[in-house]
PLY file of the C-alpha trace (Angstrom):
ply
format ascii 1.0
element vertex 79
property float x
property float y
property float z
element edge 78
property int vertex1
property int vertex2
end_header
29.38 25.13 190.47
26.58 27.71 190.76
24.88 26.20 187.74
24.82 22.75 189.37
23.25 24.13 192.56
20.68 26.11 190.60
19.84 23.06 188.50
19.50 20.88 191.60
17.20 23.41 193.29
15.10 23.71 190.14
14.84 19.91 189.87
13.85 19.48 193.53
11.36 22.35 193.35
9.64 21.12 190.21
9.48 17.55 191.50
7.99 18.74 194.78
5.42 20.86 192.95
4.34 17.93 190.79
4.12 15.63 193.82
2.05 18.10 195.85
-0.33 18.78 192.97
-0.81 15.03 192.50
-1.72 14.62 196.18
-4.22 17.47 195.95
-5.94 15.99 192.90
-6.20 12.57 194.56
-8.30 13.95 197.41
-11.93 12.88 197.38
-14.02 15.71 196.00
-17.02 16.87 198.00
-20.37 17.45 196.39
-21.67 20.97 196.17
-24.55 21.61 198.60
-26.85 22.47 195.69
-25.98 19.14 194.04
-26.73 17.26 197.26
-30.06 19.05 197.58
-30.96 18.16 193.97
-29.93 14.52 194.41
-31.97 14.24 197.63
-35.00 15.61 195.79
-34.50 13.15 192.95
-34.04 10.31 195.43
-37.26 11.20 197.22
-39.17 11.27 193.94
-37.99 7.78 192.98
-38.39 6.40 196.50
-34.74 6.23 197.57
-34.56 7.51 201.14
-31.43 5.66 202.25
-28.81 7.54 200.23
-26.05 8.86 202.51
-24.19 11.73 200.86
-21.60 11.79 203.66
-20.20 8.45 202.43
-18.16 7.98 199.27
-20.18 5.63 196.99
-16.96 4.08 195.66
-15.86 3.02 199.16
-18.44 0.23 199.29
-19.73 1.51 202.64
-23.24 2.57 203.44
-26.30 1.74 201.35
-24.67 2.64 198.04
-23.40 -0.85 197.38
-25.81 -3.75 197.82
-24.28 -7.20 197.51
-26.15 -9.60 195.28
-26.28 -12.28 197.99
-28.22 -10.03 200.39
-30.94 -9.02 197.92
-34.16 -10.84 197.33
-35.87 -11.13 193.99
-37.76 -7.91 193.27
-35.83 -5.86 195.85
-32.71 -5.15 193.85
-31.30 -1.64 193.89
-31.86 -0.39 190.38
-30.37 3.04 190.99
0 1
1 2
2 3
3 4
4 5
5 6
6 7
7 8
8 9
9 10
10 11
11 12
12 13
13 14
14 15
15 16
16 17
17 18
18 19
19 20
20 21
21 22
22 23
23 24
24 25
25 26
26 27
27 28
28 29
29 30
30 31
31 32
32 33
33 34
34 35
35 36
36 37
37 38
38 39
39 40
40 41
41 42
42 43
43 44
44 45
45 46
46 47
47 48
48 49
49 50
50 51
51 52
52 53
53 54
54 55
55 56
56 57
57 58
58 59
59 60
60 61
61 62
62 63
63 64
64 65
65 66
66 67
67 68
68 69
69 70
70 71
71 72
72 73
73 74
74 75
75 76
76 77
77 78
């Protein structure tokens, strides 16, 4: 009987630990402030002043994602 309770607690504990670690790894990582500073400097050198580092580029929000229908010939975002 004690073995079954111990096994059940061990199973629940390990499952909870795996689930919590999975949630933590799925969180959106933030850029280091030094990385942001370096990317801003690079962007300024190549003429990109509209990069918003507070927005996740994969979300499709902000100026990171330019739809092909809204761009004119010669004004495509090449970065």
